[in-house]
N, C-alpha and C positions, 0 to 999 in steps of 0.2 A: 374577598377584597374588603378592607376596613372602611369605615365611614370617611376617614380622612382621605383615603385613596379615591373613593367615589367622588368626593368633592373636587379633588384635583383633576380627575378625569373630566368632570362636567366643565371645569374652567378651561381645560385644554380644548374640548370640543366647541365651547362657546367662542373662543378666540379664533378657532379654525373657521367657523361659520361666518363670523364677522369679517375677518381679513381675507377669506378665500384662500388661506394658506394650507400647506400640508404640514402635519405635525413633524417637527424636525427630528433628525436622528439624535437620540439621546433624551428625547422627551420621556421615553420609557426605558429605564435601565434594565430591569428584569421583570418578568411577569410570572405569576404562579404563587405557590405557597411561600409566604415570607417575602412577597414581592416589594420592590421599592419603586415608587413613582416619583419622578423629578420633573415637574412641569416647567420649572424655571431653569433647566439645564442650559449652560452657556459654554461655548468653546473658547478656550483661552489660546489665542494665537501668540506665539513667542515674540517678545520685543526684538530679539536678535536671533538671526539664523547663523548657525556655525558653518554650515555648508549648504550648497545648492546644486541642483542638476535639473535638467528638463524632465527626465524620467528617473524615478528612484525605484529600484527593484529590491524587494525584501525576500532574501533567500537565494542562495547560489547552488542550486541543484540543476537537474536537467531542464526544468521549466523556466527557472530564472535565467539560465544561460541562453535559452532560445529567445526569450522575451528581450533580453539585453542586446542580443545580436541584431534582431530585427529593428529594435528601436534605434540602435546606432546606425544601421543601414539606412534608416529613414531620415537621418540627419540630426537626431537628438543627442544631447549630452547626457550620458547615462552613468549612474552610480549604483553599485550593488552593495547591499549590506548582508553579511552572513554571520549567523550566530556562533558557529563552530570555529575551531582552529584551522580547518581546511574546508574547501568547497567540495561539492559532489553530492551531498545529501544521500537519499536513497538510491539515486541513479548510479552512484559510484560503487555501491555495495550490492546492487541487484544482480539479476542474471544478464543484464545488458541487452535484453530483448526489445526489438522495435517492431511493432505491428505495422505492416504495410500490405493491405489487402490487394488482391489482383484486380478487383473492379468495384465500383461504387455500389451498384444495385445489390449484388450478393452480400457485400459487407453490411449494407443497411438491413437486409433481410435477416442475416445472422444475429446482429446486435439487438435488433428489436425482438428477435426470438428469445434471447436471454432475459430481456425485460418481461416478456409474456410469461415465461415459466416461473420467474421469481416474484412477479407482481411488484417489482420495484418502480418507484416514481420515474417516469420517462418524459423527457422533453423531446418530442419527435423532431422538431426543427434542429435541435442540437445534435441528435444522433445522425440525421441526414447530412448535416454539415461535417461531422467527423468522418462519416463514410466517404464523403467526396474528397476531403482534404488529405486523409491518411494514406491514400494511394500514392501520394507524392513524397512520402517521408524518406524513402531511401535515396531518391535523387537529390533531395535537399541536403541530406547529411553529406553526400559526396561533394557538395559545393563548399563545405566548411574548411576542408583541408585537402590539398592536392594529393592524389594517390590513395585516398580513402576507399576501401573496398569492403563489401558486405557479403554475407552468405546466408542462405535460408537454413534454419536449423529445426523448425517445427511448424505446427499449424494450429488448428482449432482445438481448444480444450474440450469442447462438447460437439463431437462429430455427428451426432444425430440431429442437430439443429439445422434446419434449412439454411443454405448459404455457407456452410462450414468450410467447403473446399476453397473458398476465397481467402481464408485466413492464412497469411504467410508471416512467420516470425523471422526476423533477421538479426544477425549479430555483426558487429564490426570486427573485421580481421585485424590481426596485429600480433605483437610480441606476446601478449597475454593469452593463455590457453584456457579452455573450459569456460564455465559460466562466470567464475571469478575474474578470469582474464578478460573476458568479453566486456564486462562492465567497466573495467579499467581502460580498455581500448577506446570505448565510447567516450568516457570522460576525458581522456586525453585529447580527443577531437574537439569536444566542447571547450575545454580549457584553452586550447590553442586558439580557437576562433575568438574567444572572449579576451584573453589576457595578452596573447602575443600578436595576433593579427590586427585586432582592433584597439588594443591598449585600454580597454574599459577598466576603470578603477574598481577594485574590490576591497571593501573594509571587512576584514575577518574579525572574529570575536567582538562583533558589534550587533547584539540583538536588538531588534526593534521592540519598543515598549507599547506605543500607541500611535494612532493616526491623528493628524491635526486637521480639523475641518474649519471652514469659515462660517459666517452667519447664514450662508445659503446652502450649507450642507456639502459643499465641495471639499474633497480631500486635497489639501494643499501642502502637506508635509508629513514628516515623521519625527517622533521623539524616540531616540535610541540611546543605548548605553555603550560607551567606548572608554576603555581603560579606567573603569570605575566612575566615570563622570557621565552625566546626562547631556546629550547634544541634540540640537534641533536642526533638521535638514529640510530645506525648502524644496518642494517638488513643483517646479514652475508649470509643468504640463500635467503630470499625473503620477500615481503610485501603482505598482504592480505587485500583488501579493503572490509569492510562490514559496511559502514557508513550510510546505509539506503537511502531514497529518498529525495525529495525536496519539500514536501507538505507545508512547512512553508516559502518557498521562493517565494514571490509575483511576482518578476520579471520573474522567470523561469515559473511560472504558466501562466503568461500573454503570454509568447512566445510559450508554448507547449500545453496548455490545454484550450479547448473552454469553455466559460462560465465565468460569473463574477457577484458578488464575489463568490469565492470558499474558504471555510474554511477547517479545518483539525481536526481530532479526535485523532490522535496519538501523538507520542513524539515530542515536540517542537524543539528538537535538529536536526530534519531532514530538513536541509536547503540546501542540494545539495553539501556539502563540497567534498564528494568523486568524484562527477561528474567533478568538476573543477580541482581537483588534477589529475584525470585520463586524462582529456583533455590536461592539461599542458604537459604531457609526450606523447601525440599523440594518445590517445584512440579514437576509433570510437564509436559513440553512436547509440542506437536503442530504440524503444518502448517509446520514450519520451511523446507520447500522450496516453500511457496506464496508467490507474488508477483504483484503487478499491475505489469506491466513493458512499456511501449511501447518503441519505438525513439526515440532522442533524439540531439540535437546537443550535443556537449561542446566548449566553448570554453575557452581559457586565462583568459578574463576573469572567469569566474564559477565558484564552487564547485559549484553545481547545473547540471544540463543543461537544455536546452530540449526540450520535447516535439516530436516530428517526426511529425505526422499529415499526410501529403503530399496536398494537394488537387488538384493539376493532373493531367489525364489524360495529359499528355505526359511520362511518367516511367517508369522501371523501377528495380528494385533489382538490384545485382550484388554478388557476393562480392569479396573483396580481390584476386582474380585476374581479375576482369572478366566472370564468368559469372552469368547469371540463375539463381536457385535456388528461386523461389516465384511463385505467382500473387499479386501484390502486393495485390490487393483482397480476398484470402481471409484475410489476417492480421488477426485481431480486435485492436482498439486496445490492449487490456490484455495481449495475449499475444505481444507482439513478441519477447520472449526465446525463446519456444518455436519461433519461426521461424529463430533464428540460433544456437542452442546446440549444434549438431552439432559433434562433435569428430572430426577426421580422424586415425585411428590410424596411418596410414601416413606422412602428412606431419607428424604430431604438432603439430597446430595447430587453432585454431578458425577455419576459412576464412571464416566469415561475420561475425566480430567483429574489426575493424569491417566493415560492409558499406557500400555507397555508393548513394545515389539519384542517378540520371543524368537530366538534363533539358536542354532547349534554350532558346534566346533567347526564343522565344514564351512559354514557361512562366515564364521569369524575369520578363518584363515584366507578366505577368498578375496578379501579386499575391504576397504572402508565400508562399514555397514550402511552409512548414509552416502548416497550417490552424489550428494552436493555438500561435502564438508566445508568447502571454501566459500559457499554462498552466504552473504550477509555480513554484518559488521564484525561479529566474532570470528567468522571464517577468514576475514582479512588479517587477523592477528595470530592465528593458530594453524599449524599444519597437522592435520589428522594423520595418525599412523596408518601404514599400509595394511596391517593385519589386525588393527584395533587393540593391540596388546597394551599400548601406552594408556589408552582410555580405560581398559580393564584395571590396570595398575592404579590409575587415579581414582577409581571408584565410580567413574561416570557410567560404566557398564557393569551390571551386577553379574556374578558368576556362581553357578552351583553345579556340583558334580552330578547331582540328580535334579529332576524337576521339583521334587519335594523340598530339597535344600534351597533351590532358587526361590520358590514360592515363600519359603520361610523368611527370606530377606526382605519380602514386601509385606508390610504389616497388615495391609487391607485384604490380602488374598484369602479366599475361603478355603477351608481345609479340603484338599484333594481336587479342587476345581481345576487348577492349571493342569494337573496330570490327566484328568479326564478330557479336557479340551484338546490337549496335544495328542492324546491317544486317538480321539475321534478324527483329528486332522490326518494323522498317519494312516489310519484305517481307510479313510477316503482316498488318500493318495495311492494306496495299494490298489484301489478299485478304479482309479483314473478319473474321479469326479468329486467335486466338493458338494456334498449333499446338504450342507447347512446354508451357505450363502452363494453357492454356484460360481465361485471364483474360477476363471478359466485356467486350464492346465498350461496352455501355451497361448502366445499372442496370435492375433488374427481372428477371423470370423469362423466359428465352429460350424456354421451352416453351409459354408462353402465346400463344394465337392473336392477342391484341391487343398483343403485346410491342413492336412497332415504334411503335405509336400511343401506348402508355402510358409507355414508357421516356423519361425526360426528361434524365437526367444522362449525359454522355459519360464513360466510365470509361477508355477506352484510345484513344490517338492517336499518330501518328508523332513521332519525335524527330529532326527533320531540318532545323532552322533554326539555323545557327551564329551565334555561338559556342556551345559546349557547356559544361555545368557539372556539378559533382559535390559532394555533401556527405557527409562521413564520418559514419556513424551507428553508435551503440552501444546496447546494452540500457540503458535508463534507468528506474530504478524509480520508480513512483508511491509504492509502499509494499510492505512485506513483510507477510505474514499470520501468521507463526509467533510462538509464545510460550507462556505458561502455559495449560494446558487449563482450561476452566471449565464449569460446569453451567448449567442453565436458571435458577438463582437468582443467577447471575453470581459464584458462589463459586469461587475458585481451588482447583484440585484438586492433591493431591500425586501422587507417582509411582505410587501404587496406587489412584488414583481417589477418594480421600477428601478432603472439604473441609478446607482449612487454616483454622482458626478465625480469624474476624474479618478475612479478606483477600478482597477482591473485585477484579474487573477488568472492563474494557470496551474496545471499539474494536479496532483492528488488532493490538493486543498479545494474541496468542492468538486470533485471529479464527477464525470457523467456516469461512471460505472456504479452499479447498485450492489445487490446482494451477490449476484453471480458475476464473476470477473473473468475476462479473457486474458490469458497470459500475454505479456508484452504490450498490453493495451494502455497501461499507464505511461510508459515512455512514449508510445505513439501519441498519446494525448498531450504530453509535455511539448512535443514538437508542434502538433497541430494548433493547439490553443496558445502555447507560448509565443509562436510566431505572430498570431493575430493580436494577442495582447500587446506585444511590443510595437507593432505597426500602428495600432489604434491609439495607444498611449502617447506615442510620439506625434500623432496627428492633432492632438488637442491644442487649442490656442493657449498661450501662456496667460496665467491669471495676473491681475494687477492688484 
């Protein structure tokens, strides 16, 4: 800190002591190297408001929809601002999963277990609140549109954690099929409840720029951009931030998430806008290193990546030098980054970014190599071929008549390494056991006496039918979890844990999930916290 900064800090502290006041949001713009201290910061309240509403919701995804619905139900006049050309955010291009546990206590046990194993920052009160309210998610969704029906499609991502059996993941039934269709089915329910049933106005292509605060630090409005012009919107009661994460902000990723390069699967509008707006008014941040990040296929044709959930048993993963590095079946879908973010301090590289999925002709013909080609933003715009032939033709999938030829197309492959790796794999498959990483041959529990009879899915098989193929895989974010910390009332908290007046948040912006994420938990949180944010935002008394 420079001498000038120290003098300004002394002046701020002196005034605080004399007046008994709290240093206002904006007194410190940024701290750290090259920090700027502004002890005389003043909020400029617009002389004229272009629009007004009781509650202004920033971001029209799942969390924004839920907040708007409940605020409207509480009698508030609501206005939604959305940055993109259409609503939906990540909810619309996700797997559409909704976490709805069977009971509160087991859900609490399981979620706290995830924090324990990852040592992520945990707010016990917030976790207990989530566990209590999330069991109501399915019934609440059913109230939004008559005839809405849901089905269970999965459970806990970490089955060894106590309480795992309580984790039920649901999808909305409808015309859309599979994970891509499920997210569209869910979004149709949200959009109907917001736009048709309640007629809540939505301003598309209207990104919020900054929050407006008064001299008391209350958030009283929003400055946004619409049709190339800056507009001021008065929030008579409060503002709800539901702007999503920062997965398309390279600078934020460099500072908060280990690994490079990292791409994204979701909505390209998620560039951290809400984080910066919240910081500007004094918000404290948490879980900035928390992400939901499978491995993905990045092509030059699309800004977003394709999710790569490899379905065939005839595959292995190798690093950029041709060596296996993991039991491929042990990598939880949302934790792909944790499997590849190792940094080699001797070679000064991330040897597993990119990594490669290696498979053979039998696997190529069996169906789309990724089990989820339609998941994510890119998957909404492209239909993957049934036998992967179109993707081979495009060059997205590398092909070699021999393993040596295939390795030759990957510049980083060590001489002969890929051939030795696949030979070892095939040798192990002939013996019926993976001697390197102990990947199961079949699904199920090998220790069970009835294992051979009960196991139905073949998980491991030889890679021995030429030609051979490789796909380059990168960490591909479904979403980030970090952002402004909030409490059980959905109030955004400042850097000292105090609520910022009239500011609420919901969704993956400042999510409760840390380094380890439970699938369907984000949409579950959109519902739980979005509902509370809407109710409480509407309950604020209008400012004058």
